[in-house]
N, CA, C, O and the ligand as a Tripos MOL2 file, in Angstrom:
@<TRIPOS>MOLECULE
protein
  273   271    69     0     0
PROTEIN
NO_CHARGES

@<TRIPOS>ATOM
      1 N           0.8420   -1.2040    0.0000 N.3       1 MET1
      2 CA          0.0000    0.0000    0.0000 C.3       1 MET1
      3 C           0.8770    1.2540    0.0000 C.2       1 MET1
      4 O           1.9460    1.2930    0.6100 O.2       1 MET1
      5 N           0.4000    2.2460   -0.6870 N.am      2 ALA2
      6 CA          1.1320    3.5020   -0.7390 C.3       2 ALA2
      7 C           0.1490    4.6610   -0.7950 C.2       2 ALA2
      8 O          -0.9720    4.5280   -1.2880 O.2       2 ALA2
      9 N           0.5850    5.7720   -0.2910 N.am      3 ASP3
     10 CA         -0.2560    6.9610   -0.3670 C.3       3 ASP3
     11 C           0.0660    7.7260   -1.6310 C.2       3 ASP3
     12 O           1.2300    7.9590   -1.9580 O.2       3 ASP3
     13 N          -0.9610    8.1050   -2.3210 N.am      4 LYS4
     14 CA         -0.7740    8.8330   -3.5590 C.3       4 LYS4
     15 C          -1.5440   10.1500   -3.4650 C.2       4 LYS4
     16 O          -2.6680   10.1960   -2.9650 O.2       4 LYS4
     17 N          -0.9180   11.2090   -3.9530 N.am      5 GLN5
     18 CA         -1.5930   12.5020   -3.8880 C.3       5 GLN5
     19 C          -2.2260   12.8520   -5.2250 C.2       5 GLN5
     20 O          -1.6250   12.6920   -6.2870 O.2       5 GLN5
     21 N          -3.4430   13.3270   -5.1370 N.am      6 TYR6
     22 CA         -4.1740   13.7360   -6.3250 C.3       6 TYR6
     23 C          -4.6630   15.1640   -6.1720 C.2       6 TYR6
     24 O          -4.8570   15.6680   -5.0650 O.2       6 TYR6
     25 N          -4.8530   15.7970   -7.3150 N.am      7 LYS7
     26 CA         -5.4700   17.1240   -7.3370 C.3       7 LYS7
     27 C          -6.9490   16.8960   -7.5860 C.2       7 LYS7
     28 O          -7.3250   16.1160   -8.4610 O.2       7 LYS7
     29 N          -7.7750   17.5640   -6.8300 N.am      8 GLN8
     30 CA         -9.2130   17.3710   -6.9850 C.3       8 GLN8
     31 C          -9.9350   18.7030   -7.0990 C.2       8 GLN8
     32 O          -9.6250   19.6680   -6.3990 O.2       8 GLN8
     33 N         -10.9040   18.7260   -8.0000 N.am      9 LEU9
     34 CA        -11.6960   19.9430   -8.1630 C.3       9 LEU9
     35 C         -13.0780   19.6120   -8.7090 C.2       9 LEU9
     36 O         -13.2230   18.7470   -9.5730 O.2       9 LEU9
     37 N         -14.0750   20.2960   -8.2070 N.am     10 GLY10
     38 CA        -15.4240   20.1480   -8.7250 C.3      10 GLY10
     39 C         -15.9710   21.5110   -9.0870 C.2      10 GLY10
     40 O         -15.5170   22.5260   -8.5610 O.2      10 GLY10
     41 N         -16.9440   21.5400   -9.9810 N.am     11 CYS11
     42 CA        -17.5590   22.8100  -10.3580 C.3      11 CYS11
     43 C         -18.1060   23.5400   -9.1320 C.2      11 CYS11
     44 O         -18.0330   24.7660   -9.0480 O.2      11 CYS11
     45 N         -18.6490   22.7860   -8.1920 N.am     12 LEU12
     46 CA        -19.2240   23.4060   -6.9970 C.3      12 LEU12
     47 C         -18.1740   24.0900   -6.1280 C.2      12 LEU12
     48 O         -18.4980   24.9760   -5.3370 O.2      12 LEU12
     49 N         -16.9040   23.6740   -6.2760 N.am     13 ASP13
     50 CA        -15.8300   24.3130   -5.5140 C.3      13 ASP13
     51 C         -15.5160   25.6940   -6.0760 C.2      13 ASP13
     52 O         -15.0310   26.5750   -5.3670 O.2      13 ASP13
     53 N         -15.8030   25.8610   -7.3570 N.am     14 VAL14
     54 CA        -15.5270   27.1430   -8.0130 C.3      14 VAL14
     55 C         -16.7180   28.0790   -7.8580 C.2      14 VAL14
     56 O         -16.5640   29.2620   -7.5540 O.2      14 VAL14
     57 N         -17.9140   27.5240   -8.0730 N.am     15 ASP15
     58 CA        -19.1240   28.3290   -7.9440 C.3      15 ASP15
     59 C         -20.2340   27.4580   -7.3510 C.2      15 ASP15
     60 O         -20.7510   26.5560   -8.0110 O.2      15 ASP15
     61 N         -20.5830   27.7370   -6.1200 N.am     16 ALA16
     62 CA        -21.5680   26.9220   -5.4060 C.3      16 ALA16
     63 C         -22.9600   27.0090   -6.0340 C.2      16 ALA16
     64 O         -23.8210   26.1730   -5.7550 O.2      16 ALA16
     65 N         -23.1800   28.0110   -6.8750 N.am     17 ASN17
     66 CA        -24.4990   28.1790   -7.4840 C.3      17 ASN17
     67 C         -24.6070   27.5910   -8.8800 C.2      17 ASN17
     68 O         -25.6400   27.7200   -9.5370 O.2      17 ASN17
     69 N         -23.5410   26.9470   -9.3290 N.am     18 VAL18
     70 CA        -23.4980   26.4800  -10.7140 C.3      18 VAL18
     71 C         -24.4400   25.2920  -10.9580 C.2      18 VAL18
     72 O         -24.8840   25.0690  -12.0840 O.2      18 VAL18
     73 N         -24.7370   24.5420   -9.9070 N.am     19 GLY19
     74 CA        -25.6580   23.4150  -10.0470 C.3      19 GLY19
     75 C         -25.1270   22.3060  -10.9220 C.2      19 GLY19
     76 O         -25.8880   21.6400  -11.6230 O.2      19 GLY19
     77 N         -23.8320   22.1060  -10.8840 N.am     20 CYS20
     78 CA        -23.1920   21.0830  -11.7100 C.3      20 CYS20
     79 C         -22.3580   20.1940  -10.7970 C.2      20 CYS20
     80 O         -21.5360   20.6840  -10.0220 O.2      20 CYS20
     81 N         -22.5730   18.8930  -10.8920 N.am     21 GLY21
     82 CA        -21.8930   17.9610  -10.0010 C.3      21 GLY21
     83 C         -20.5750   17.4310  -10.5180 C.2      21 GLY21
     84 O         -20.0130   16.4880   -9.9600 O.2      21 GLY21
     85 N         -20.0790   18.0380  -11.5890 N.am     22 PHE22
     86 CA        -18.8210   17.5800  -12.1910 C.3      22 PHE22
     87 C         -17.6620   17.6550  -11.1910 C.2      22 PHE22
     88 O         -17.4830   18.6580  -10.5000 O.2      22 PHE22
     89 N         -16.8900   16.5870  -11.1340 N.am     23 GLN23
     90 CA        -15.7190   16.5860  -10.2700 C.3      23 GLN23
     91 C         -14.6130   15.7640  -10.9180 C.2      23 GLN23
     92 O         -14.8610   14.6930  -11.4710 O.2      23 GLN23
     93 N         -13.4030   16.2760  -10.8410 N.am     24 VAL24
     94 CA        -12.2670   15.5320  -11.4030 C.3      24 VAL24
     95 C         -11.1800   15.3330  -10.3720 C.2      24 VAL24
     96 O         -11.0430   16.1010   -9.4190 O.2      24 VAL24
     97 N         -10.4090   14.2790  -10.5880 N.am     25 ARG25
     98 CA         -9.2610   14.0020   -9.7300 C.3      25 ARG25
     99 C          -8.1470   13.5290  -10.6420 C.2      25 ARG25
    100 O          -8.3000   12.5350  -11.3520 O.2      25 ARG25
    101 N          -7.0500   14.2220  -10.6260 N.am     26 THR26
    102 CA         -5.9310   13.8630  -11.4990 C.3      26 THR26
    103 C          -4.6260   13.8940  -10.7090 C.2      26 THR26
    104 O          -4.5840   14.3160   -9.5530 O.2      26 THR26
    105 N          -3.5650   13.4340  -11.3680 N.am     27 GLU27
    106 CA         -2.2670   13.4130  -10.6890 C.3      27 GLU27
    107 C          -1.5560   14.7570  -10.7410 C.2      27 GLU27
    108 O          -0.7810   15.0940   -9.8460 O.2      27 GLU27
    109 N          -1.8260   15.5240  -11.7970 N.am     28 THR28
    110 CA         -1.1440   16.8080  -11.9140 C.3      28 THR28
    111 C          -2.1330   17.9390  -12.1470 C.2      28 THR28
    112 O          -3.2430   17.7310  -12.6390 O.2      28 THR28
    113 N          -1.7030   19.1380  -11.7830 N.am     29 GLU29
    114 CA         -2.5540   20.3120  -11.9540 C.3      29 GLU29
    115 C          -2.7870   20.6070  -13.4340 C.2      29 GLU29
    116 O          -3.8710   21.0400  -13.8240 O.2      29 GLU29
    117 N          -1.7610   20.3710  -14.2550 N.am     30 ALA30
    118 CA         -1.8800   20.6180  -15.6930 C.3      30 ALA30
    119 C          -2.9690   19.7410  -16.3070 C.2      30 ALA30
    120 O          -3.7680   20.1910  -17.1280 O.2      30 ALA30
    121 N          -2.9760   18.4820  -15.8840 N.am     31 GLU31
    122 CA         -3.9600   17.5220  -16.3740 C.3      31 GLU31
    123 C          -5.3630   17.9440  -15.9390 C.2      31 GLU31
    124 O          -6.3270   17.8600  -16.7000 O.2      31 GLU31
    125 N          -5.4400   18.3940  -14.7100 N.am     32 LEU32
    126 CA         -6.7270   18.8260  -14.1630 C.3      32 LEU32
    127 C          -7.2740   20.0300  -14.9420 C.2      32 LEU32
    128 O          -8.4540   20.0670  -15.2930 O.2      32 LEU32
    129 N          -6.4090   21.0060  -15.2050 N.am     33 MET33
    130 CA         -6.8390   22.1900  -15.9340 C.3      33 MET33
    131 C          -7.3330   21.8350  -17.3340 C.2      33 MET33
    132 O          -8.2600   22.4480  -17.8630 O.2      33 MET33
    133 N          -6.6850   20.8250  -17.9170 N.am     34 GLN34
    134 CA         -7.0660   20.3470  -19.2410 C.3      34 GLN34
    135 C          -8.4830   19.7800  -19.2250 C.2      34 GLN34
    136 O          -9.3010   20.0970  -20.0880 O.2      34 GLN34
    137 N          -8.7610   18.9410  -18.2350 N.am     35 LEU35
    138 CA        -10.0780   18.3230  -18.1180 C.3      35 LEU35
    139 C         -11.1500   19.3590  -17.7940 C.2      35 LEU35
    140 O         -12.2770   19.2860  -18.2840 O.2      35 LEU35
    141 N         -10.7740   20.3230  -16.9610 N.am     36 VAL36
    142 CA        -11.7100   21.3820  -16.5940 C.3      36 VAL36
    143 C         -12.0600   22.2240  -17.8300 C.2      36 VAL36
    144 O         -13.2130   22.6020  -18.0320 O.2      36 VAL36
    145 N         -11.0480   22.5050  -18.6410 N.am     37 ALA37
    146 CA        -11.2740   23.2960  -19.8520 C.3      37 ALA37
    147 C         -12.2160   22.5660  -20.8100 C.2      37 ALA37
    148 O         -13.1100   23.1740  -21.3990 O.2      37 ALA37
    149 N         -12.0050   21.2550  -20.9610 N.am     38 THR38
    150 CA        -12.8600   20.4520  -21.8330 C.3      38 THR38
    151 C         -14.2900   20.4380  -21.3040 C.2      38 THR38
    152 O         -15.2420   20.5900  -22.0690 O.2      38 THR38
    153 N         -14.4340   20.2590  -20.0130 N.am     39 HIS39
    154 CA        -15.7600   20.2380  -19.3990 C.3      39 HIS39
    155 C         -16.4450   21.5960  -19.5310 C.2      39 HIS39
    156 O         -17.6350   21.6730  -19.8360 O.2      39 HIS39
    157 N         -15.6960   22.6470  -19.3020 N.am     40 ALA40
    158 CA        -16.2610   24.0050  -19.3720 C.3      40 ALA40
    159 C         -16.8040   24.2900  -20.7670 C.2      40 ALA40
    160 O         -17.8200   24.9640  -20.9400 O.2      40 ALA40
    161 N         -16.0910   23.7530  -21.7560 N.am     41 LYS41
    162 CA        -16.4890   23.9520  -23.1420 C.3      41 LYS41
    163 C         -17.7560   23.1590  -23.4560 C.2      41 LYS41
    164 O         -18.6930   23.6820  -24.0610 O.2      41 LYS41
    165 N         -17.7740   21.8920  -23.0390 N.am     42 GLN42
    166 CA        -18.8970   21.0200  -23.3560 C.3      42 GLN42
    167 C         -20.1530   21.3330  -22.5590 C.2      42 GLN42
    168 O         -21.2560   21.3160  -23.1070 O.2      42 GLN42
    169 N         -19.9990   21.6170  -21.2840 N.am     43 CYS43
    170 CA        -21.1710   21.7630  -20.4160 C.3      43 CYS43
    171 C         -21.5230   23.1920  -20.0630 C.2      43 CYS43
    172 O         -22.6680   23.4770  -19.7130 O.2      43 CYS43
    173 N         -20.5650   24.0900  -20.1470 N.am     44 HIS44
    174 CA        -20.8550   25.4630  -19.7420 C.3      44 HIS44
    175 C         -20.6840   26.4560  -20.8780 C.2      44 HIS44
    176 O         -20.7040   27.6700  -20.6740 O.2      44 HIS44
    177 N         -20.5140   25.9150  -22.0800 N.am     45 LYS45
    178 CA        -20.4020   26.7430  -23.2780 C.3      45 LYS45
    179 C         -19.3260   27.8260  -23.1820 C.2      45 LYS45
    180 O         -19.4980   28.9460  -23.6620 O.2      45 LYS45
    181 N         -18.2150   27.4580  -22.5480 N.am     46 LEU46
    182 CA        -17.1090   28.4000  -22.4490 C.3      46 LEU46
    183 C         -16.0240   27.9720  -23.4270 C.2      46 LEU46
    184 O         -15.3840   26.9380  -23.2360 O.2      46 LEU46
    185 N         -15.8200   28.7500  -24.4570 N.am     47 GLU47
    186 CA        -14.8150   28.4090  -25.4570 C.3      47 GLU47
    187 C         -13.4220   28.3500  -24.8330 C.2      47 GLU47
    188 O         -12.5990   27.5020  -25.1800 O.2      47 GLU47
    189 N         -13.1820   29.2730  -23.9030 N.am     48 SER48
    190 CA        -11.9230   29.2500  -23.1660 C.3      48 SER48
    191 C         -12.2200   29.7710  -21.7660 C.2      48 SER48
    192 O         -13.2000   30.4820  -21.5440 O.2      48 SER48
    193 N         -11.3670   29.4100  -20.8450 N.am     49 ILE49
    194 CA        -11.5850   29.8410  -19.4650 C.3      49 ILE49
    195 C         -10.9580   31.2180  -19.2650 C.2      49 ILE49
    196 O          -9.7550   31.3880  -19.4640 O.2      49 ILE49
    197 N         -11.7700   32.2000  -18.8710 N.am     50 PRO50
    198 CA        -11.2090   33.5390  -18.6400 C.3      50 PRO50
    199 C         -10.1530   33.4830  -17.5370 C.2      50 PRO50
    200 O         -10.2720   32.6840  -16.6090 O.2      50 PRO50
    201 N          -9.1270   34.3200  -17.6300 N.am     51 SER51
    202 CA         -8.0170   34.2580  -16.6720 C.3      51 SER51
    203 C          -8.5020   34.4300  -15.2380 C.2      51 SER51
    204 O          -7.9470   33.8510  -14.3030 O.2      51 SER51
    205 N          -9.5420   35.2320  -15.0850 N.am     52 GLU52
    206 CA        -10.1120   35.4680  -13.7640 C.3      52 GLU52
    207 C         -10.6940   34.1630  -13.1850 C.2      52 GLU52
    208 O         -10.5630   33.8740  -11.9960 O.2      52 GLU52
    209 N         -11.3410   33.3900  -14.0750 N.am     53 MET53
    210 CA        -11.9030   32.1160  -13.6340 C.3      53 MET53
    211 C         -10.8080   31.0740  -13.4120 C.2      53 MET53
    212 O         -10.8940   30.2540  -12.4970 O.2      53 MET53
    213 N          -9.7790   31.1150  -14.2590 N.am     54 ALA54
    214 CA         -8.6660   30.1790  -14.1000 C.3      54 ALA54
    215 C          -8.0060   30.3640  -12.7440 C.2      54 ALA54
    216 O          -7.5950   29.3910  -12.1110 O.2      54 ALA54
    217 N          -7.9030   31.6030  -12.3000 N.am     55 ALA55
    218 CA         -7.3100   31.8900  -10.9900 C.3      55 ALA55
    219 C          -8.1840   31.3130   -9.8850 C.2      55 ALA55
    220 O          -7.6860   30.7780   -8.8940 O.2      55 ALA55
    221 N          -9.4910   31.4290  -10.0720 N.am     56 LYS56
    222 CA        -10.4530   30.9100   -9.1010 C.3      56 LYS56
    223 C         -10.3760   29.3830   -9.0400 C.2      56 LYS56
    224 O         -10.4160   28.7770   -7.9690 O.2      56 LYS56
    225 N         -10.2650   28.7890  -10.2210 N.am     57 VAL57
    226 CA        -10.1550   27.3370  -10.3240 C.3      57 VAL57
    227 C          -8.9020   26.8580   -9.5910 C.2      57 VAL57
    228 O          -8.9510   25.9250   -8.7900 O.2      57 VAL57
    229 N          -7.7700   27.5230   -9.8850 N.am     58 LYS58
    230 CA         -6.5070   27.1080   -9.2750 C.3      58 LYS58
    231 C          -6.5290   27.2220   -7.7590 C.2      58 LYS58
    232 O          -5.9740   26.3780   -7.0570 O.2      58 LYS58
    233 N          -7.1730   28.2700   -7.2580 N.am     59 SER59
    234 CA         -7.2080   28.4240   -5.8020 C.3      59 SER59
    235 C          -8.1680   27.4390   -5.1510 C.2      59 SER59
    236 O          -8.0870   27.1860   -3.9490 O.2      59 SER59
    237 N          -9.0860   26.8800   -5.9540 N.am     60 ALA60
    238 CA        -10.0690   25.9320   -5.4100 C.3      60 ALA60
    239 C          -9.5830   24.4820   -5.4560 C.2      60 ALA60
    240 O         -10.2080   23.5890   -4.8840 O.2      60 ALA60
    241 N          -8.4540   24.2610   -6.1480 N.am     61 ILE61
    242 CA         -7.9300   22.8960   -6.2610 C.3      61 ILE61
    243 C          -7.4910   22.3730   -4.8990 C.2      61 ILE61
    244 O          -6.7620   23.0370   -4.1630 O.2      61 ILE61
    245 N          -7.9480   21.1820   -4.5860 N.am     62 LYS62
    246 CA         -7.5700   20.5570   -3.3110 C.3      62 LYS62
    247 C          -6.6230   19.4110   -3.6010 C.2      62 LYS62
    248 O          -6.7310   18.7420   -4.6290 O.2      62 LYS62
    249 N          -5.6980   19.1930   -2.6900 N.am     63 THR63
    250 CA         -4.8240   18.0380   -2.8040 C.3      63 THR63
    251 C          -5.3580   16.9730   -1.8520 C.2      63 THR63
    252 O          -5.4870   17.2020   -0.6490 O.2      63 THR63
    253 N          -5.6620   15.8230   -2.4050 N.am     64 VAL64
    254 CA         -6.1730   14.7440   -1.5740 C.3      64 VAL64
    255 C          -5.2120   13.5640   -1.5850 C.2      64 VAL64
    256 O          -4.5460   13.2950   -2.5850 O.2      64 VAL64
    257 N          -5.1540   12.8880   -0.4930 N.am     65 THR65
    258 CA         -4.2760   11.7260   -0.4050 C.3      65 THR65
    259 C          -5.1200   10.4620   -0.4210 C.2      65 THR65
    260 O          -6.0340   10.2850    0.3840 O.2      65 THR65
    261 N          -4.7860    9.5980   -1.3580 N.am     66 VAL66
    262 CA         -5.5290    8.3680   -1.5150 C.3      66 VAL66
    263 C          -4.5770    7.1990   -1.2720 C.2      66 VAL66
    264 O          -3.4610    7.1750   -1.7920 O.2      66 VAL66
    265 N          -5.0190    6.2600   -0.4990 N.am     67 THR67
    266 CA         -4.1830    5.0810   -0.2600 C.3      67 THR67
    267 C          -4.5000    4.0260   -1.3010 C.2      67 THR67
    268 O          -5.6320    3.5520   -1.4050 O.2      67 THR67
    269 N          -3.4840    3.6640   -2.0710 N.am     68 VAL68
    270 CA         -3.7030    2.6800   -3.1380 C.3      68 VAL68
    271 C          -2.9710    1.3730   -2.8340 C.2      68 VAL68
    272 O          -3.0410    0.4290   -3.6220 O.2      68 VAL68
    273 ZN        -19.6340   21.9200  -14.5980 Zn       69 ZN69
@<TRIPOS>BOND
     1     1     2 1
     2     2     3 1
     3     3     4 2
     4     3     5 am
     5     5     6 1
     6     6     7 1
     7     7     8 2
     8     7     9 am
     9     9    10 1
    10    10    11 1
    11    11    12 2
    12    11    13 am
    13    13    14 1
    14    14    15 1
    15    15    16 2
    16    15    17 am
    17    17    18 1
    18    18    19 1
    19    19    20 2
    20    19    21 am
    21    21    22 1
    22    22    23 1
    23    23    24 2
    24    23    25 am
    25    25    26 1
    26    26    27 1
    27    27    28 2
    28    27    29 am
    29    29    30 1
    30    30    31 1
    31    31    32 2
    32    31    33 am
    33    33    34 1
    34    34    35 1
    35    35    36 2
    36    35    37 am
    37    37    38 1
    38    38    39 1
    39    39    40 2
    40    39    41 am
    41    41    42 1
    42    42    43 1
    43    43    44 2
    44    43    45 am
    45    45    46 1
    46    46    47 1
    47    47    48 2
    48    47    49 am
    49    49    50 1
    50    50    51 1
    51    51    52 2
    52    51    53 am
    53    53    54 1
    54    54    55 1
    55    55    56 2
    56    55    57 am
    57    57    58 1
    58    58    59 1
    59    59    60 2
    60    59    61 am
    61    61    62 1
    62    62    63 1
    63    63    64 2
    64    63    65 am
    65    65    66 1
    66    66    67 1
    67    67    68 2
    68    67    69 am
    69    69    70 1
    70    70    71 1
    71    71    72 2
    72    71    73 am
    73    73    74 1
    74    74    75 1
    75    75    76 2
    76    75    77 am
    77    77    78 1
    78    78    79 1
    79    79    80 2
    80    79    81 am
    81    81    82 1
    82    82    83 1
    83    83    84 2
    84    83    85 am
    85    85    86 1
    86    86    87 1
    87    87    88 2
    88    87    89 am
    89    89    90 1
    90    90    91 1
    91    91    92 2
    92    91    93 am
    93    93    94 1
    94    94    95 1
    95    95    96 2
    96    95    97 am
    97    97    98 1
    98    98    99 1
    99    99   100 2
   100    99   101 am
   101   101   102 1
   102   102   103 1
   103   103   104 2
   104   103   105 am
   105   105   106 1
   106   106   107 1
   107   107   108 2
   108   107   109 am
   109   109   110 1
   110   110   111 1
   111   111   112 2
   112   111   113 am
   113   113   114 1
   114   114   115 1
   115   115   116 2
   116   115   117 am
   117   117   118 1
   118   118   119 1
   119   119   120 2
   120   119   121 am
   121   121   122 1
   122   122   123 1
   123   123   124 2
   124   123   125 am
   125   125   126 1
   126   126   127 1
   127   127   128 2
   128   127   129 am
   129   129   130 1
   130   130   131 1
   131   131   132 2
   132   131   133 am
   133   133   134 1
   134   134   135 1
   135   135   136 2
   136   135   137 am
   137   137   138 1
   138   138   139 1
   139   139   140 2
   140   139   141 am
   141   141   142 1
   142   142   143 1
   143   143   144 2
   144   143   145 am
   145   145   146 1
   146   146   147 1
   147   147   148 2
   148   147   149 am
   149   149   150 1
   150   150   151 1
   151   151   152 2
   152   151   153 am
   153   153   154 1
   154   154   155 1
   155   155   156 2
   156   155   157 am
   157   157   158 1
   158   158   159 1
   159   159   160 2
   160   159   161 am
   161   161   162 1
   162   162   163 1
   163   163   164 2
   164   163   165 am
   165   165   166 1
   166   166   167 1
   167   167   168 2
   168   167   169 am
   169   169   170 1
   170   170   171 1
   171   171   172 2
   172   171   173 am
   173   173   174 1
   174   174   175 1
   175   175   176 2
   176   175   177 am
   177   177   178 1
   178   178   179 1
   179   179   180 2
   180   179   181 am
   181   181   182 1
   182   182   183 1
   183   183   184 2
   184   183   185 am
   185   185   186 1
   186   186   187 1
   187   187   188 2
   188   187   189 am
   189   189   190 1
   190   190   191 1
   191   191   192 2
   192   191   193 am
   193   193   194 1
   194   194   195 1
   195   195   196 2
   196   195   197 am
   197   197   198 1
   198   198   199 1
   199   199   200 2
   200   199   201 am
   201   201   202 1
   202   202   203 1
   203   203   204 2
   204   203   205 am
   205   205   206 1
   206   206   207 1
   207   207   208 2
   208   207   209 am
   209   209   210 1
   210   210   211 1
   211   211   212 2
   212   211   213 am
   213   213   214 1
   214   214   215 1
   215   215   216 2
   216   215   217 am
   217   217   218 1
   218   218   219 1
   219   219   220 2
   220   219   221 am
   221   221   222 1
   222   222   223 1
   223   223   224 2
   224   223   225 am
   225   225   226 1
   226   226   227 1
   227   227   228 2
   228   227   229 am
   229   229   230 1
   230   230   231 1
   231   231   232 2
   232   231   233 am
   233   233   234 1
   234   234   235 1
   235   235   236 2
   236   235   237 am
   237   237   238 1
   238   238   239 1
   239   239   240 2
   240   239   241 am
   241   241   242 1
   242   242   243 1
   243   243   244 2
   244   243   245 am
   245   245   246 1
   246   246   247 1
   247   247   248 2
   248   247   249 am
   249   249   250 1
   250   250   251 1
   251   251   252 2
   252   251   253 am
   253   253   254 1
   254   254   255 1
   255   255   256 2
   256   255   257 am
   257   257   258 1
   258   258   259 1
   259   259   260 2
   260   259   261 am
   261   261   262 1
   262   262   263 1
   263   263   264 2
   264   263   265 am
   265   265   266 1
   266   266   267 1
   267   267   268 2
   268   267   269 am
   269   269   270 1
   270   270   271 1
   271   271   272 2
@<TRIPOS>SUBSTRUCTURE
     1 MET1         2 RESIDUE 1 A MET
     2 ALA2         6 RESIDUE 1 A ALA
     3 ASP3        10 RESIDUE 1 A ASP
     4 LYS4        14 RESIDUE 1 A LYS
     5 GLN5        18 RESIDUE 1 A GLN
     6 TYR6        22 RESIDUE 1 A TYR
     7 LYS7        26 RESIDUE 1 A LYS
     8 GLN8        30 RESIDUE 1 A GLN
     9 LEU9        34 RESIDUE 1 A LEU
    10 GLY10       38 RESIDUE 1 A GLY
    11 CYS11       42 RESIDUE 1 A CYS
    12 LEU12       46 RESIDUE 1 A LEU
    13 ASP13       50 RESIDUE 1 A ASP
    14 VAL14       54 RESIDUE 1 A VAL
    15 ASP15       58 RESIDUE 1 A ASP
    16 ALA16       62 RESIDUE 1 A ALA
    17 ASN17       66 RESIDUE 1 A ASN
    18 VAL18       70 RESIDUE 1 A VAL
    19 GLY19       74 RESIDUE 1 A GLY
    20 CYS20       78 RESIDUE 1 A CYS
    21 GLY21       82 RESIDUE 1 A GLY
    22 PHE22       86 RESIDUE 1 A PHE
    23 GLN23       90 RESIDUE 1 A GLN
    24 VAL24       94 RESIDUE 1 A VAL
    25 ARG25       98 RESIDUE 1 A ARG
    26 THR26      102 RESIDUE 1 A THR
    27 GLU27      106 RESIDUE 1 A GLU
    28 THR28      110 RESIDUE 1 A THR
    29 GLU29      114 RESIDUE 1 A GLU
    30 ALA30      118 RESIDUE 1 A ALA
    31 GLU31      122 RESIDUE 1 A GLU
    32 LEU32      126 RESIDUE 1 A LEU
    33 MET33      130 RESIDUE 1 A MET
    34 GLN34      134 RESIDUE 1 A GLN
    35 LEU35      138 RESIDUE 1 A LEU
    36 VAL36      142 RESIDUE 1 A VAL
    37 ALA37      146 RESIDUE 1 A ALA
    38 THR38      150 RESIDUE 1 A THR
    39 HIS39      154 RESIDUE 1 A HIS
    40 ALA40      158 RESIDUE 1 A ALA
    41 LYS41      162 RESIDUE 1 A LYS
    42 GLN42      166 RESIDUE 1 A GLN
    43 CYS43      170 RESIDUE 1 A CYS
    44 HIS44      174 RESIDUE 1 A HIS
    45 LYS45      178 RESIDUE 1 A LYS
    46 LEU46      182 RESIDUE 1 A LEU
    47 GLU47      186 RESIDUE 1 A GLU
    48 SER48      190 RESIDUE 1 A SER
    49 ILE49      194 RESIDUE 1 A ILE
    50 PRO50      198 RESIDUE 1 A PRO
    51 SER51      202 RESIDUE 1 A SER
    52 GLU52      206 RESIDUE 1 A GLU
    53 MET53      210 RESIDUE 1 A MET
    54 ALA54      214 RESIDUE 1 A ALA
    55 ALA55      218 RESIDUE 1 A ALA
    56 LYS56      222 RESIDUE 1 A LYS
    57 VAL57      226 RESIDUE 1 A VAL
    58 LYS58      230 RESIDUE 1 A LYS
    59 SER59      234 RESIDUE 1 A SER
    60 ALA60      238 RESIDUE 1 A ALA
    61 ILE61      242 RESIDUE 1 A ILE
    62 LYS62      246 RESIDUE 1 A LYS
    63 THR63      250 RESIDUE 1 A THR
    64 VAL64      254 RESIDUE 1 A VAL
    65 THR65      258 RESIDUE 1 A THR
    66 VAL66      262 RESIDUE 1 A VAL
    67 THR67      266 RESIDUE 1 A THR
    68 VAL68      270 RESIDUE 1 A VAL
    69 ZN69       273 GROUP 0 **** ****
């Protein structure tokens, strides 16, 4: 068994009023931002994430430890 750290973020962590249950967990922040961008485009009709929102997203990212 080993502890592994993941980055975790959900739409509700960025905006509690968004009403979207999307949540991702990845190994790196870059990977997470990629998935968030894809989701934002598909589900929230955002062609790109505004820098202001990207800052909000980054500050909302949590590091979780999972035992595998
Ligand atoms: Zn969403």
